[in-house]
C-alpha positions as CSV (number, residue, x, y, z in Angstrom):
1,M,24.9,46.1,73.6
2,L,25.4,47.1,77.0
3,N,24.1,50.9,78.2
4,R,26.1,53.8,77.8
5,H,28.2,53.8,80.7
6,A,28.7,50.0,81.2
7,K,29.9,50.4,77.8
8,F,32.6,52.0,78.5
9,S,34.2,49.6,80.9
10,S,34.9,47.6,78.6
11,L,36.6,49.7,76.1
12,L,39.5,48.1,76.9
13,F,42.5,44.8,75.8
14,P,41.6,41.6,76.1
15,L,42.9,39.5,78.3
16,L,44.7,36.0,79.0
17,T,43.9,34.4,82.1
18,A,47.6,34.1,84.9
19,A,48.1,30.4,83.3
20,S,49.0,31.9,80.2
21,L,51.3,34.7,81.1
22,V,54.0,32.0,81.7
23,L,55.9,32.0,79.1
24,A,59.0,29.8,77.9
25,A,61.5,32.4,76.6
26,P,61.6,36.0,77.8
27,A,59.5,38.9,76.5
28,A,61.2,41.4,74.4
29,R,61.1,45.4,75.1
30,A,57.7,46.4,75.2
31,A,56.7,47.8,71.8
32,I,53.7,49.4,71.4
33,S,51.8,51.4,68.3
34,I,48.2,53.3,67.9
35,T,47.2,54.3,65.0
36,P,44.0,56.3,64.8
37,H,41.8,56.9,61.5
38,D,40.3,60.0,60.0
39,V,36.7,60.3,59.6
40,A,34.2,62.6,57.5
41,G,30.5,62.9,58.3
42,A,27.6,65.8,57.8
43,P,26.2,66.8,61.1
44,G,23.6,64.7,62.5
45,S,25.2,61.8,61.4
46,N,27.1,58.9,63.2
47,V,30.6,58.4,62.1
48,D,33.1,55.8,63.3
49,V,36.6,56.6,65.1
50,T,38.4,53.8,65.1
51,F,42.4,53.4,66.6
52,D,44.4,50.7,66.1
53,F,46.7,48.8,68.3
54,D,49.9,47.0,67.3
55,F,51.3,44.7,70.4
56,G,53.8,43.2,68.3
57,A,54.6,39.3,69.2
58,N,54.5,40.1,72.8
59,T,54.4,42.6,75.2
60,L,53.9,42.2,78.9
61,I,52.3,45.6,80.7
62,S,52.2,45.8,84.3
63,S,49.7,49.2,84.3
64,F,48.4,51.7,81.8
65,D,46.8,54.4,82.1
66,L,44.2,55.1,78.6
67,G,42.6,58.5,78.2
68,L,40.4,59.7,75.6
69,V,39.5,63.7,75.6
70,F,36.9,64.7,72.5
71,D,35.0,68.3,72.5
72,P,31.2,67.4,73.6
73,A,29.9,70.4,71.9
74,L,30.6,69.4,68.5
75,L,30.7,65.5,69.3
76,T,28.1,63.5,71.1
77,L,29.6,59.6,72.4
78,L,26.9,56.7,71.4
79,D,28.8,53.8,72.0
80,G,32.4,52.0,72.0
81,D,34.1,48.6,71.3
82,F,37.6,46.9,71.3
83,Y,37.5,44.0,68.5
84,Q,40.2,41.5,67.8
85,N,40.6,39.9,64.5
86,G,37.2,41.7,63.8
87,A,35.3,39.9,66.4
88,A,33.7,42.4,69.5
89,V,35.5,41.7,72.4
90,D,34.4,42.5,76.0
91,A,37.2,42.5,78.0
92,L,35.4,43.6,81.4
93,N,35.4,40.1,83.3
94,G,39.0,39.4,82.5
95,L,40.1,42.9,83.5
96,D,38.0,42.2,86.8
97,A,40.2,38.8,87.2
98,A,43.6,40.2,86.2
99,G,43.8,43.2,88.6
100,T,42.6,46.6,89.7
101,L,40.8,48.7,87.4
102,I,39.9,52.5,88.1
103,P,37.6,53.5,85.0
104,N,36.9,57.6,85.4
105,F,34.4,58.9,82.9
106,D,33.1,62.7,82.1
107,L,31.5,62.7,79.5
108,S,29.7,66.2,79.5
109,N,33.2,66.9,79.5
110,G,34.2,64.8,76.9
111,S,36.7,62.6,79.2
112,I,37.3,59.4,79.3
113,G,39.9,57.6,81.4
114,V,40.9,54.4,82.7
115,A,43.7,53.5,84.8
116,W,44.7,49.7,85.4
117,Y,47.4,47.9,87.5
118,A,48.2,44.3,88.2
119,L,47.5,44.1,91.9
120,D,44.9,42.7,93.5
121,S,42.3,43.7,96.3
122,N,44.5,43.8,98.5
123,F,47.4,45.5,96.7
124,Q,49.8,42.3,95.9
125,P,51.2,41.6,92.6
126,L,49.7,39.7,90.1
127,P,51.0,38.8,86.6
128,P,50.9,41.7,84.1
129,L,48.8,41.2,81.1
130,A,50.1,39.6,77.8
131,L,49.2,41.2,74.7
132,S,50.1,40.5,71.2
133,G,48.8,41.2,67.9
134,T,46.4,43.9,67.0
135,Y,43.2,45.2,68.5
136,S,40.8,48.2,67.6
137,L,39.0,50.7,69.7
138,L,36.0,51.4,68.0
139,L,33.7,54.9,69.0
140,S,31.0,55.8,67.4
141,F,30.1,59.6,67.4
142,Q,27.2,61.5,66.4
143,L,28.3,65.1,65.0
144,N,26.1,67.7,66.8
145,N,23.9,69.8,64.6
146,N,25.8,73.1,65.2
147,F,29.0,71.6,64.0
148,P,30.4,74.3,61.4
149,I,30.2,72.2,58.3
150,G,34.3,72.8,56.9
151,Q,35.3,72.6,59.9
152,D,36.9,69.4,62.4
153,T,37.5,68.4,65.4
154,S,40.2,66.3,67.1
155,V,39.6,62.9,69.2
156,A,42.5,62.8,71.5
157,L,43.8,59.3,72.7
158,T,47.2,58.9,75.0
159,L,48.1,55.7,76.3
160,D,50.6,55.7,79.4
161,A,51.8,52.0,80.4
162,S,54.5,50.2,82.2
163,D,56.5,46.8,81.4
164,E,56.7,43.8,83.5
165,N,59.6,45.5,85.2
166,L,57.6,48.3,85.8
167,D,59.4,50.7,83.7
168,P,57.7,53.0,82.2
169,I,56.8,52.8,78.2
170,D,56.7,56.1,75.9
171,T,53.7,58.2,76.4
172,I,52.2,57.3,73.0
173,S,49.2,60.5,72.3
174,K,47.3,60.2,69.0
175,I,44.6,62.3,67.5
176,A,42.1,61.1,65.2
177,N,40.4,64.2,63.1
178,V,36.7,64.5,62.6
179,A,35.5,66.6,59.6
180,A,32.3,68.1,59.1
181,V,31.6,67.6,55.2
182,P,27.8,68.6,53.5
183,L,25.5,65.4,53.2
184,P,26.3,63.7,49.3
185,P,24.0,65.3,46.7
186,S,22.8,62.2,46.2
187,L,21.5,62.1,49.5
188,L,20.1,65.6,49.5
189,M,18.2,65.0,46.1
190,M,16.6,61.9,48.0
191,L,15.2,64.4,51.0
192,S,14.2,67.0,48.7
193,G,12.3,64.4,46.5
194,L,10.7,62.5,50.1
195,G,9.6,66.6,51.5
196,M,7.8,66.9,48.0
197,L,6.1,63.6,48.1
198,A,5.0,64.6,52.1
199,V,3.7,67.6,51.2
200,S,1.8,66.9,48.4
201,R,-0.3,64.0,50.2
202,V,-1.2,67.0,53.1
203,R,-2.4,69.2,50.3
204,R,-4.6,66.2,48.8
205,S,-5.4,65.6,52.4
206,D,-6.6,68.6,52.8
């Protein structure tokens, strides 16, 4: 596991090498879909918020701006990973090789932003990203203890991108809801039993 700040630098899509970007047929019109998944948990517990990305058969991207916003008064971001076919992937090295990455993290205000451009360090054009199939962005949050039971909050994701012709792709905005719910009765009974056992042992030691 990377540390907290280094991990967010890799909350991005895995990249292909420049050689794999040479395609025998022209790419279709860029099409990206994102599916958010709502979750629920008790205050003090951890939950995983997932966004599934579908890039279709072949999508070429020359730039993107990915942003995430959440309420830091209710949620604490613990970790983040990208997955491809169930396997965790780290795209940091690929992004460094494939273009220019500009991260902008402000976790105290609940904001994560990453911009990427198909440009080298001298601002010369590089091949676009070639993405296909599905990927999952998994964000691990802790529900803060002050999160009111019965209420929910949103984790909002926005993606702006341009295709291989530098034409903008429609902005995608998605929201995953996180709800605070009471602890399950079975867990409450277990915690109650552990508490009674602890009190009993303290009394015996006296």
